[in-house]
Residue, then its C-alpha position, 0 to 999 in steps of 0.5 A: m681526341s677525347r679518348l687521347i685526353f682520357v688516356v693522358v689524364l689517367v697517366v698523369a693521375a697515376f704518376w702523381g699518385n705514385l709521387a704522393g705515395a712515395q715515402e721519404y727517408r733520412s738518417v741521423s747524421a749526429v752521433a746521437a740525436i734527441l727525439y721530441d714530442a713536439p716541433s720544438i727543442e722546448g718539447k718533452k725529450l722522448y729518447l735518443v737515436k744513434h748515428g745512422t738510424p733511418l727515419e721516415v719523414l712525415v712532416r717538415v716545419e721550420g727547423m724540425t721534422k716529424v719522423r717515424d722510426a722502425e718500430g712505428g714511434i712518431a716524434w720530432i727531430v731537429n733538421s740539422a741532425l738529419t742527412t739524406r744518406r740512405m740507411v736501412v735497419i735490420t728488423a729480422d732477428q738475424a739477416e744474411v747479406r749475400q754476394a749476389a741477389n740470390e739465396d744461393a749466392a755466397l754469404v758475405f756476412r750476417a747481421d743482427k737485429w737493429v744493425a744499420l746498413e747503408l743503402l746502395e743503388g742497383a738492386p733487383p726487385g725484392w733485394a736491397k744492396v747494402r754496405h756495412q760500416d766496416g766496408a763489406s757490401g752485398f745484397i739483403r732481402m728487402m723483407q729483412v730491413w726497414g727504411l725502404 
């Protein structure tokens, strides 16, 4: 019986560890949003981020969220400027989006660095299924994007 309890404890610990390590992302819903150096609109304005920019959620406090951007910058943003719509941004100089999750699949489009793409469901390991704002969709290598 004690061995069973030990196994159950290991499984539960692994499950909670995965949850604790899970990263949470949001994207900018406004046309442009201000990032601040403190959790208040009275804080110093650092810079603007455009619609669709993915941001990693670090901390939430009343009305504000502390976020990290694709370049590692940390700042605060007003909660109302964020949406749960998942986006990624291309970090490679240029990335290729293919019809299937395969390097040999037909090319759908190429996109340059910092282009934001909507993240879709249903991609195999190592790939992300994405959609461009013009409606074209396909698969991109995960190592070419940030926001996953």
